[in-house]
ZATOR-380498 format. One record per residue (C-alpha): residue number from 0; residue in three letters; x, y, z. Coordinates in steps of 0.25 Angstrom, whole numbers, padded with zeros to 4 digits. Example, Ala and Ser with C-alpha at 12.3 -4.5 7.8 and 13.67 -1.06 7.14 Angstrom:
// ZATOR-380498
+-----+-----+-------+-------+-------+
|   n | res |  east | north |    up |
+-----+-----+-------+-------+-------+
|   0 | ALA |  0049 | -0018 |  0031 |
|   1 | SER |  0055 | -0004 |  0029 |
+-----+-----+-------+-------+-------+
// end
This chain:
// ZATOR-380498
+-----+-----+-------+-------+-------+
|   n | res |  east | north |    up |
+-----+-----+-------+-------+-------+
|   0 | MET |  0476 | -0157 |  0233 |
|   1 | SER |  0465 | -0160 |  0244 |
|   2 | ARG |  0473 | -0172 |  0249 |
|   3 | ILE |  0486 | -0163 |  0250 |
|   4 | GLY |  0478 | -0153 |  0258 |
|   5 | LEU |  0473 | -0164 |  0267 |
|   6 | ALA |  0487 | -0169 |  0269 |
|   7 | MET |  0493 | -0156 |  0272 |
|   8 | ALA |  0482 | -0153 |  0282 |
|   9 | GLY |  0486 | -0166 |  0290 |
|  10 | LYS |  0472 | -0173 |  0287 |
|  11 | LYS |  0469 | -0186 |  0281 |
|  12 | SER |  0464 | -0186 |  0267 |
|  13 | PRO |  0450 | -0192 |  0266 |
|  14 | TRP |  0454 | -0199 |  0253 |
|  15 | GLY |  0465 | -0207 |  0260 |
|  16 | ALA |  0480 | -0208 |  0256 |
|  17 | GLY |  0484 | -0205 |  0242 |
|  18 | GLU |  0494 | -0199 |  0233 |
|  19 | ALA |  0496 | -0184 |  0232 |
|  20 | GLU |  0494 | -0177 |  0220 |
|  21 | SER |  0508 | -0178 |  0217 |
|  22 | GLY |  0508 | -0193 |  0217 |
|  23 | GLU |  0516 | -0195 |  0229 |
|  24 | PRO |  0511 | -0203 |  0242 |
|  25 | SER |  0503 | -0193 |  0251 |
|  26 | GLY |  0508 | -0199 |  0264 |
|  27 | GLU |  0494 | -0198 |  0271 |
|  28 | PRO |  0489 | -0208 |  0281 |
|  29 | ALA |  0483 | -0221 |  0277 |
|  30 | ALA |  0468 | -0222 |  0274 |
|  31 | ASP |  0465 | -0229 |  0288 |
|  32 | GLY |  0470 | -0217 |  0296 |
|  33 | GLY |  0483 | -0223 |  0301 |
|  34 | ASP |  0497 | -0219 |  0299 |
|  35 | PRO |  0505 | -0227 |  0288 |
|  36 | ALA |  0516 | -0237 |  0293 |
|  37 | PRO |  0530 | -0231 |  0293 |
|  38 | GLY |  0537 | -0233 |  0280 |
|  39 | SER |  0525 | -0238 |  0273 |
|  40 | PRO |  0521 | -0231 |  0260 |
|  41 | PRO |  0509 | -0223 |  0260 |
|  42 | PRO |  0496 | -0230 |  0255 |
|  43 | GLN |  0494 | -0229 |  0240 |
|  44 | ARG |  0481 | -0229 |  0232 |
|  45 | GLY |  0476 | -0243 |  0230 |
|  46 | ASP |  0483 | -0249 |  0242 |
|  47 | ASP |  0470 | -0251 |  0250 |
|  48 | LYS |  0460 | -0262 |  0247 |
|  49 | SER |  0449 | -0254 |  0241 |
|  50 | GLY |  0457 | -0253 |  0227 |
|  51 | GLY |  0463 | -0239 |  0228 |
|  52 | GLY |  0458 | -0225 |  0228 |
|  53 | PRO |  0455 | -0215 |  0239 |
|  54 | ARG |  0448 | -0219 |  0252 |
|  55 | ASN |  0433 | -0216 |  0253 |
|  56 | PRO |  0433 | -0204 |  0262 |
|  57 | TRP |  0418 | -0208 |  0267 |
|  58 | LEU |  0423 | -0221 |  0274 |
|  59 | PRO |  0429 | -0222 |  0288 |
|  60 | PRO |  0444 | -0225 |  0289 |
|  61 | SER |  0440 | -0239 |  0295 |
|  62 | SER |  0435 | -0243 |  0282 |
|  63 | GLY |  0448 | -0249 |  0278 |
|  64 | GLY |  0451 | -0238 |  0267 |
|  65 | ALA |  0439 | -0241 |  0259 |
|  66 | ARG |  0439 | -0234 |  0246 |
|  67 | ARG |  0428 | -0227 |  0237 |
|  68 | GLY |  0422 | -0240 |  0233 |
|  69 | GLN |  0412 | -0241 |  0245 |
|  70 | THR |  0397 | -0243 |  0242 |
|  71 | LEU |  0385 | -0235 |  0247 |
|  72 | GLU |  0380 | -0248 |  0254 |
|  73 | ASP |  0393 | -0248 |  0262 |
|  74 | LEU |  0391 | -0233 |  0266 |
|  75 | PHE |  0377 | -0236 |  0271 |
|  76 | LYS |  0382 | -0248 |  0279 |
|  77 | ARG |  0393 | -0239 |  0285 |
|  78 | HIS |  0384 | -0227 |  0289 |
|  79 | GLY |  0372 | -0233 |  0296 |
|  80 | GLY |  0366 | -0242 |  0286 |
|  81 | GLY |  0358 | -0255 |  0290 |
|  82 | GLY |  0368 | -0263 |  0299 |
|  83 | GLY |  0381 | -0260 |  0292 |
|  84 | SER |  0394 | -0259 |  0299 |
|  85 | GLY |  0393 | -0244 |  0299 |
|  86 | GLY |  0380 | -0241 |  0306 |
|  87 | PRO |  0368 | -0248 |  0314 |
|  88 | GLY |  0357 | -0255 |  0308 |
|  89 | PHE |  0343 | -0250 |  0305 |
|  90 | ARG |  0332 | -0253 |  0315 |
|  91 | LEU |  0317 | -0250 |  0316 |
|  92 | PRO |  0312 | -0242 |  0328 |
|  93 | GLN |  0306 | -0250 |  0339 |
|  94 | ARG |  0293 | -0248 |  0347 |
|  95 | PRO |  0294 | -0243 |  0361 |
|  96 | GLY |  0291 | -0258 |  0366 |
|  97 | GLY |  0303 | -0263 |  0358 |
|  98 | GLY |  0295 | -0269 |  0347 |
|  99 | SER |  0296 | -0267 |  0332 |
| 100 | TRP |  0287 | -0258 |  0324 |
| 101 | VAL |  0286 | -0267 |  0313 |
| 102 | PRO |  0273 | -0274 |  0317 |
| 103 | VAL |  0266 | -0261 |  0320 |
| 104 | ALA |  0270 | -0256 |  0306 |
| 105 | VAL |  0265 | -0269 |  0300 |
| 106 | GLY |  0252 | -0268 |  0307 |
| 107 | LEU |  0249 | -0254 |  0303 |
| 108 | VAL |  0252 | -0257 |  0288 |
| 109 | ALA |  0242 | -0269 |  0290 |
| 110 | LEU |  0231 | -0260 |  0296 |
| 111 | VAL |  0233 | -0250 |  0284 |
| 112 | TRP |  0232 | -0261 |  0274 |
| 113 | LEU |  0220 | -0267 |  0280 |
| 114 | GLY |  0213 | -0253 |  0281 |
| 115 | ALA |  0216 | -0250 |  0266 |
| 116 | THR |  0211 | -0263 |  0261 |
| 117 | MET |  0199 | -0266 |  0270 |
| 118 | VAL |  0192 | -0253 |  0271 |
| 119 | HIS |  0186 | -0247 |  0258 |
| 120 | ARG |  0179 | -0234 |  0257 |
| 121 | VAL |  0170 | -0233 |  0244 |
| 122 | SER |  0164 | -0220 |  0239 |
| 123 | PRO |  0149 | -0218 |  0237 |
| 124 | GLN |  0151 | -0219 |  0222 |
| 125 | GLU |  0159 | -0232 |  0222 |
| 126 | LYS |  0158 | -0247 |  0225 |
| 127 | GLY |  0169 | -0257 |  0228 |
| 128 | VAL |  0171 | -0271 |  0224 |
| 129 | VAL |  0177 | -0281 |  0234 |
| 130 | THR |  0185 | -0292 |  0229 |
| 131 | THR |  0191 | -0304 |  0238 |
| 132 | PHE |  0203 | -0310 |  0232 |
| 133 | GLY |  0199 | -0303 |  0218 |
| 134 | ALA |  0185 | -0309 |  0218 |
| 135 | TYR |  0173 | -0301 |  0220 |
| 136 | SER |  0167 | -0300 |  0234 |
| 137 | HIS |  0157 | -0289 |  0235 |
| 138 | THR |  0155 | -0274 |  0232 |
| 139 | ILE |  0156 | -0263 |  0242 |
| 140 | ASP |  0148 | -0250 |  0241 |
| 141 | SER |  0152 | -0236 |  0246 |
| 142 | GLY |  0157 | -0234 |  0260 |
| 143 | VAL |  0167 | -0241 |  0268 |
| 144 | SER |  0169 | -0256 |  0267 |
| 145 | LEU |  0178 | -0266 |  0273 |
| 146 | THR |  0185 | -0278 |  0265 |
| 147 | LEU |  0195 | -0288 |  0268 |
| 148 | PRO |  0209 | -0283 |  0266 |
| 149 | TRP |  0217 | -0284 |  0253 |
| 150 | PRO |  0220 | -0293 |  0246 |
| 151 | ILE |  0209 | -0301 |  0251 |
| 152 | GLN |  0198 | -0291 |  0247 |
| 153 | ALA |  0200 | -0279 |  0237 |
| 154 | VAL |  0190 | -0268 |  0234 |
| 155 | SER |  0188 | -0261 |  0220 |
| 156 | VAL |  0181 | -0248 |  0221 |
| 157 | GLU |  0173 | -0242 |  0209 |
| 158 | ASP |  0165 | -0230 |  0206 |
| 159 | VAL |  0151 | -0235 |  0202 |
| 160 | THR |  0143 | -0222 |  0202 |
| 161 | SER |  0151 | -0212 |  0194 |
| 162 | ILE |  0148 | -0212 |  0179 |
| 163 | ARG |  0159 | -0215 |  0170 |
| 164 | ARG |  0161 | -0209 |  0156 |
| 165 | ASP |  0168 | -0216 |  0144 |
| 166 | SER |  0170 | -0207 |  0132 |
| 167 | ILE |  0171 | -0215 |  0119 |
| 168 | PRO |  0180 | -0213 |  0112 |
| 169 | GLU |  0190 | -0206 |  0122 |
| 170 | GLY |  0196 | -0193 |  0118 |
| 171 | ASP |  0194 | -0188 |  0104 |
| 172 | GLY |  0194 | -0201 |  0097 |
| 173 | GLU |  0185 | -0204 |  0085 |
| 174 | ARG |  0175 | -0216 |  0086 |
| 175 | LEU |  0168 | -0219 |  0073 |
| 176 | MET |  0155 | -0227 |  0073 |
| 177 | LEU |  0147 | -0232 |  0061 |
| 178 | THR |  0132 | -0227 |  0061 |
| 179 | GLY |  0120 | -0235 |  0055 |
| 180 | ASP |  0121 | -0227 |  0042 |
| 181 | GLN |  0136 | -0231 |  0040 |
| 182 | ASN |  0141 | -0217 |  0044 |
| 183 | LEU |  0153 | -0215 |  0054 |
| 184 | VAL |  0151 | -0206 |  0067 |
| 185 | ASP |  0162 | -0202 |  0077 |
| 186 | LEU |  0155 | -0205 |  0090 |
| 187 | THR |  0160 | -0200 |  0104 |
| 188 | TYR |  0151 | -0204 |  0116 |
| 189 | LEU |  0151 | -0205 |  0131 |
| 190 | VAL |  0147 | -0217 |  0140 |
| 191 | ARG |  0143 | -0215 |  0155 |
| 192 | TRP |  0143 | -0228 |  0164 |
| 193 | ASN |  0145 | -0232 |  0178 |
| 194 | ILE |  0147 | -0245 |  0186 |
| 195 | LYS |  0134 | -0253 |  0189 |
| 196 | ASP |  0139 | -0265 |  0195 |
| 197 | LEU |  0153 | -0264 |  0201 |
| 198 | LYS |  0156 | -0279 |  0202 |
| 199 | LEU |  0153 | -0282 |  0187 |
| 200 | TYR |  0161 | -0269 |  0183 |
| 201 | THR |  0173 | -0274 |  0191 |
| 202 | PHE |  0173 | -0289 |  0188 |
| 203 | GLN |  0165 | -0292 |  0175 |
| 204 | LEU |  0173 | -0284 |  0165 |
| 205 | ALA |  0188 | -0282 |  0164 |
| 206 | GLU |  0187 | -0268 |  0159 |
| 207 | PRO |  0173 | -0262 |  0161 |
| 208 | ASP |  0177 | -0248 |  0157 |
| 209 | ALA |  0182 | -0252 |  0144 |
| 210 | THR |  0170 | -0261 |  0142 |
| 211 | VAL |  0161 | -0250 |  0143 |
| 212 | LYS |  0168 | -0242 |  0132 |
| 213 | GLU |  0168 | -0254 |  0123 |
| 214 | VAL |  0153 | -0257 |  0125 |
| 215 | ALA |  0150 | -0242 |  0123 |
| 216 | GLU |  0157 | -0241 |  0109 |
| 217 | ALA |  0150 | -0254 |  0105 |
| 218 | ALA |  0136 | -0249 |  0109 |
| 219 | MET |  0139 | -0236 |  0102 |
| 220 | ARG |  0143 | -0242 |  0089 |
| 221 | GLN |  0131 | -0251 |  0089 |
| 222 | SER |  0122 | -0239 |  0092 |
| 223 | ILE |  0128 | -0230 |  0081 |
| 224 | ALA |  0127 | -0241 |  0071 |
| 225 | GLU |  0112 | -0241 |  0072 |
| 226 | VAL |  0110 | -0226 |  0069 |
| 227 | SER |  0113 | -0216 |  0058 |
| 228 | LEU |  0123 | -0205 |  0058 |
| 229 | ASN |  0113 | -0195 |  0059 |
| 230 | ASP |  0107 | -0201 |  0071 |
| 231 | ALA |  0120 | -0203 |  0078 |
| 232 | MET |  0124 | -0189 |  0076 |
| 233 | GLY |  0110 | -0183 |  0079 |
| 234 | SER |  0097 | -0187 |  0086 |
| 235 | GLY |  0101 | -0202 |  0088 |
| 236 | ARG |  0112 | -0200 |  0098 |
| 237 | ALA |  0102 | -0201 |  0110 |
| 238 | SER |  0097 | -0215 |  0105 |
| 239 | ILE |  0112 | -0219 |  0102 |
| 240 | GLU |  0116 | -0216 |  0116 |
| 241 | ALA |  0104 | -0224 |  0122 |
| 242 | ASN |  0107 | -0236 |  0113 |
| 243 | VAL |  0122 | -0236 |  0117 |
| 244 | ARG |  0119 | -0235 |  0132 |
| 245 | GLU |  0109 | -0247 |  0131 |
| 246 | ARG |  0118 | -0255 |  0123 |
| 247 | MET |  0130 | -0253 |  0132 |
| 248 | GLN |  0122 | -0256 |  0145 |
| 249 | ARG |  0117 | -0269 |  0138 |
| 250 | ILE |  0131 | -0274 |  0135 |
| 251 | LEU |  0137 | -0270 |  0148 |
| 252 | ASP |  0126 | -0277 |  0156 |
| 253 | ALA |  0129 | -0289 |  0147 |
| 254 | TYR |  0144 | -0288 |  0151 |
| 255 | ARG |  0140 | -0287 |  0166 |
| 256 | SER |  0149 | -0275 |  0167 |
| 257 | GLY |  0142 | -0268 |  0178 |
| 258 | VAL |  0142 | -0255 |  0170 |
| 259 | LYS |  0130 | -0245 |  0168 |
| 260 | ILE |  0129 | -0236 |  0156 |
| 261 | GLN |  0124 | -0222 |  0160 |
| 262 | GLY |  0124 | -0216 |  0146 |
| 263 | VAL |  0130 | -0214 |  0133 |
| 264 | GLU |  0132 | -0200 |  0127 |
| 265 | ILE |  0136 | -0197 |  0113 |
| 266 | LYS |  0146 | -0185 |  0113 |
| 267 | LYS |  0150 | -0184 |  0098 |
| 268 | THR |  0145 | -0189 |  0085 |
| 269 | ASP |  0153 | -0184 |  0073 |
| 270 | PRO |  0156 | -0189 |  0059 |
| 271 | PRO |  0170 | -0195 |  0057 |
| 272 | ALA |  0181 | -0184 |  0055 |
| 273 | LYS |  0184 | -0187 |  0041 |
| 274 | VAL |  0169 | -0184 |  0036 |
| 275 | VAL |  0166 | -0172 |  0045 |
| 276 | ASP |  0165 | -0163 |  0034 |
| 277 | ALA |  0156 | -0171 |  0025 |
| 278 | PHE |  0148 | -0174 |  0037 |
| 279 | LYS |  0146 | -0159 |  0040 |
| 280 | GLU |  0141 | -0157 |  0026 |
| 281 | VAL |  0131 | -0168 |  0028 |
| 282 | LEU |  0126 | -0162 |  0041 |
| 283 | ALA |  0125 | -0148 |  0035 |
| 284 | ALA |  0116 | -0154 |  0024 |
| 285 | GLN |  0108 | -0161 |  0034 |
| 286 | GLN |  0106 | -0148 |  0042 |
| 287 | ASP |  0101 | -0141 |  0029 |
| 288 | ALA |  0091 | -0151 |  0026 |
| 289 | GLN |  0086 | -0151 |  0040 |
| 290 | SER |  0084 | -0136 |  0039 |
| 291 | GLU |  0076 | -0137 |  0027 |
| 292 | ILE |  0068 | -0148 |  0033 |
| 293 | ASN |  0065 | -0139 |  0045 |
| 294 | ARG |  0062 | -0128 |  0036 |
| 295 | ALA |  0052 | -0136 |  0028 |
| 296 | GLU |  0045 | -0141 |  0041 |
| 297 | GLN |  0044 | -0127 |  0047 |
| 298 | TRP |  0037 | -0123 |  0034 |
| 299 | ALA |  0028 | -0135 |  0034 |
| 300 | ASN |  0024 | -0132 |  0049 |
| 301 | GLN |  0021 | -0117 |  0045 |
| 302 | LEU |  0011 | -0122 |  0034 |
| 303 | THR |  0005 | -0132 |  0043 |
| 304 | GLN |  0003 | -0122 |  0054 |
| 305 | ARG | -0003 | -0112 |  0044 |
| 306 | ALA | -0013 | -0123 |  0039 |
| 307 | GLN | -0017 | -0127 |  0053 |
| 308 | GLY | -0020 | -0112 |  0056 |
| 309 | GLU | -0029 | -0111 |  0043 |
| 310 | ALA | -0036 | -0123 |  0047 |
| 311 | THR | -0039 | -0118 |  0061 |
| 312 | ALA | -0044 | -0105 |  0055 |
| 313 | PHE | -0053 | -0112 |  0046 |
| 314 | ASP | -0059 | -0121 |  0057 |
| 315 | LYS | -0062 | -0108 |  0064 |
| 316 | VAL | -0069 | -0102 |  0052 |
| 317 | TYR | -0077 | -0115 |  0050 |
| 318 | ALA | -0081 | -0114 |  0064 |
| 319 | GLN | -0087 | -0100 |  0062 |
| 320 | TYR | -0093 | -0104 |  0048 |
| 321 | LYS | -0101 | -0115 |  0055 |
| 322 | LEU | -0107 | -0105 |  0065 |
| 323 | ALA | -0111 | -0095 |  0053 |
| 324 | PRO | -0109 | -0101 |  0040 |
| 325 | GLU | -0114 | -0089 |  0031 |
| 326 | VAL | -0107 | -0078 |  0038 |
| 327 | THR | -0094 | -0086 |  0038 |
| 328 | ARG | -0096 | -0089 |  0023 |
| 329 | ARG | -0097 | -0074 |  0020 |
| 330 | ARG | -0086 | -0070 |  0028 |
| 331 | MET | -0077 | -0081 |  0022 |
| 332 | TYR | -0081 | -0076 |  0008 |
| 333 | TYR | -0078 | -0061 |  0011 |
| 334 | GLU | -0064 | -0065 |  0017 |
| 335 | THR | -0061 | -0074 |  0005 |
| 336 | MET | -0065 | -0063 | -0005 |
| 337 | GLU | -0057 | -0052 |  0002 |
| 338 | ARG | -0045 | -0061 |  0002 |
| 339 | VAL | -0047 | -0064 | -0013 |
| 340 | LEU | -0051 | -0050 | -0018 |
| 341 | SER | -0040 | -0043 | -0010 |
| 342 | GLN | -0030 | -0049 | -0020 |
| 343 | THR | -0037 | -0043 | -0033 |
| 344 | ASP | -0037 | -0029 | -0039 |
| 345 | LYS | -0052 | -0029 | -0042 |
| 346 | VAL | -0063 | -0023 | -0033 |
| 347 | ILE | -0078 | -0027 | -0035 |
| 348 | LEU | -0089 | -0019 | -0029 |
| 349 | GLU | -0103 | -0025 | -0028 |
| 350 | SER | -0111 | -0012 | -0024 |
| 351 | PRO | -0121 | -0007 | -0033 |
| 352 | GLY | -0118 |  0006 | -0041 |
| 353 | VAL | -0103 |  0004 | -0040 |
| 354 | MET | -0095 |  0000 | -0052 |
| 355 | PRO | -0092 | -0014 | -0051 |
| 356 | TYR | -0077 | -0012 | -0055 |
| 357 | LEU | -0067 | -0001 | -0050 |
| 358 | PRO | -0053 | -0001 | -0056 |
| 359 | LEU | -0048 |  0000 | -0042 |
| 360 | PRO | -0035 | -0007 | -0044 |
| 361 | GLY | -0031 |  0003 | -0055 |
| 362 | LEU | -0034 |  0014 | -0046 |
| 363 | LYS | -0025 |  0007 | -0036 |
| 364 | GLN | -0014 |  0006 | -0046 |
| 365 | ALA | -0015 |  0020 | -0051 |
| 366 | PRO | -0007 |  0031 | -0043 |
| 367 | PRO | -0014 |  0042 | -0036 |
| 368 | ALA | -0016 |  0055 | -0044 |
| 369 | ASP | -0007 |  0063 | -0034 |
| 370 | THR |  0004 |  0053 | -0035 |
| 371 | ALA |  0004 |  0054 | -0051 |
| 372 | ALA |  0004 |  0070 | -0050 |
| 373 | ASN |  0015 |  0069 | -0041 |
| 374 | ALA |  0023 |  0060 | -0050 |
| 375 | GLY |  0020 |  0070 | -0062 |
| 376 | GLU |  0026 |  0082 | -0054 |
| 377 | ARG |  0038 |  0074 | -0051 |
| 378 | ARG |  0041 |  0072 | -0066 |
+-----+-----+-------+-------+-------+
// end
């Protein structure tokens, strides 16, 4: 229908000549824009060299009736792409003097490359290792330093002041170790270390960080195997940490690793998960036994202190006895008799004219007269 409307308006169809919808020749002008020769039949589909089909509407009429088979490369060549038939070629801008900008650009790139590979700024807590064609050259300290450009010389910077921490095992894993009394303990510990010699740390070991962890585990297992379970979980932890630190430093120095161990800290010592319940019962029994031992020691200390107090008092009495023996002897006699007779029910009087014996305990036990009378009245 669109083709019929264009033909009725007296305009050329962008799709070129073709048959009308009814199947009859349309009688439109040829694809090249010229009038058809007198008496010649109208062009049919498939008469052009492109193999048939409507003409491409995006191509100029001078394209020889090209069809839809044109590629994107042909389109770029025709509309301003690099030196094609359809537009001018691309050219770089020129300097005011007529020269090219290419040498200037190359020089700027070379200056940036030299500055990035020759000037090195090292932080106060860092040091750098300079290598010449991969071989060690020297070590640079903190500050700004100059070296030959890469690839002649390269610089590797490492932090040598900060303390590095390795937790063994990592995460929530279980690390079982055998104690000296053939018990298992789940151990978690922390290793603190830093770089002592950057040259040895860089070139002596292939993987220094992994080596530190392996040496720490070997030293810890050896130290745990020398103590009992109670020492590993109680008072012996400080000595174990010191032994592990010394063993690690001795092994790493033998490896010439350039690493210094700052300390080892045991974070957790627990029994294996499968025997936790039984282990808790054993701990409870040990705590009860320790409580009884503490109670007995406390009672013994009290008796000892009391005896020491009595001995001190006796020494004081003896000092007074040496000053006045007769008086002190009599006083001691009276005090002793008073302490002994106060526990009996008999009273002995030595005065003349007085009965030597009085039933005082019976009088003490008999109720008073008024009390007995009051009791009878109540009845």
